[in-house]
N, C-alpha and C positions, 0 to 999 in steps of 0.2 A: 150836892155835887157842885164843884167849882168848874166853871167854863170860861175859857179865854178865847178871844177871836183875833184873827189877822186876815187881811185881804191882800191878794196879789192880783194885779192887772197886767197882762202882757198884750202888746199890740205889734203886729207884723210878724215877719218870719224870724227864725232863730238868729241869724247873723246880723241882720239890719234892724230888727225890731228893738223895742225897749219896753220897760215896765216900771211899775211902782209897787212898793210894799208898804203897808200901813198897819200899825197895831190898833186894835179895837179901842184901847184906852186913849189913843191920840198922842201918846208919849213919843212916838217915832213914826216918821214917814220918810221913805227914801226911794231913790231911783236905782234901777239895776238894768244891766244890758249884757249882751254876750261878752263884751270886753271886760266888764267889771266882774264877771263870773269866771271866765276861762282864760283871761289875760290879765293885764294890770290897768284896766280902764277905771275911770272915775265912777263912783257909786258903790252901792253895797251888793250883797249877794246872799242867797239862802244859807250858804255854808258859814259865812261870817255871823249871821244871826243865830245859827245853831251853836256856834262857839260862844257867843254872848250868853245864850240861854244856859249852856252847860257851866260856864264860869260863874254865872250868877247863882245858879241853883247850888253848886258845890260850895261856894263861899257862905251862903246862908245856912246850908245844912251843917257845915263845919262849925260855924258860929253857934248854932242852936245846940249841937251836941256838947261843945265845950262849955257853954253857959250852963246847961243842965247839970254838968258835972262840977260846977262851982268855979270854973276858971273865968277870969276877966279878959275879954277879947277887946284889944284896942283897934286892930285893923286886920282884915284879910283881903289881900289883893290877888286875884287870880286871872291869869292870861290863858286863853284857850287857842291852841294852834291846830286848825282843822286841815287835814291832808286829804286831798281828793286826787284820785288817779283814774286814768282811762284803762279799762280792762277789756276783755273779750265781749262782755255784755254791756259795754258803755261805761260811763263815769260812775264812780262810787266813792263815798267817804270811807277811807281805809284806816284812818287813825285820828285820834284827838289827843293832844298832849296838853295837860293842865299843869301850868307852872304857878304854884301858889306861894305867896310870901305873907307870913302872918306875924303879928305882934300880939303875944298872949302872955299875961303875967303868970309867973310862978309855975311853969310847966317845963319838963325836960323834953328833949328831942324825941326819945322813943315813945313817950306817952302821946306827944303831939302827932307823931307819924301814925300811930294806931288810930287816933281820932280822924286824921285826914283820910286814911284808907277806908274807914267805915263810912265817912261822908261821901266819898267817891262812889262807893258801892251802893249806897242807899238813897242818894238824892234822886227825885223823880225823873229828872232829865237824863241822868246816867242810866237809869233803869230803862227808859224809853229808847236809848241808844245802845242797848246791850249787844247789838250785832256788830258794833264798832269797837276796835281795840282802843280803850281809853287808858292812857298812861299818865301817872301822877308824879310830879316832882314837887315835893312839899318842903318849904324852907321856913324855919323858925328864926325870926329876926329878934335881936335883943335891943 
């Protein structure tokens, strides 16, 4: 079993407090606050990190699937746009839009789109986020 860790520390109340997020690998550590999460303040936020995780997982899954099928992948760049809205029960992530642009040798758009759809469905992060509408926009660049 593979295990990964992350640590979050929050100090103070919701509006005036602040916190830090750190990955167990040491690859990232960042500050977050009410304004970085619910407004446009400096720092990161959990939703941004979820987006990075989903984009990274999708890109790797797509690359793996294409490579296994014999295609040569030059680059896959995926942006995740995470939407959060306030509802009756509080805030919730309501949608993630993945916009992926890939350079893959000798593949047509329909075949690429099929692989992209499969990668979105089968990457572990997308599976973990199955309660969220994840929309994929996949572009094949020449």
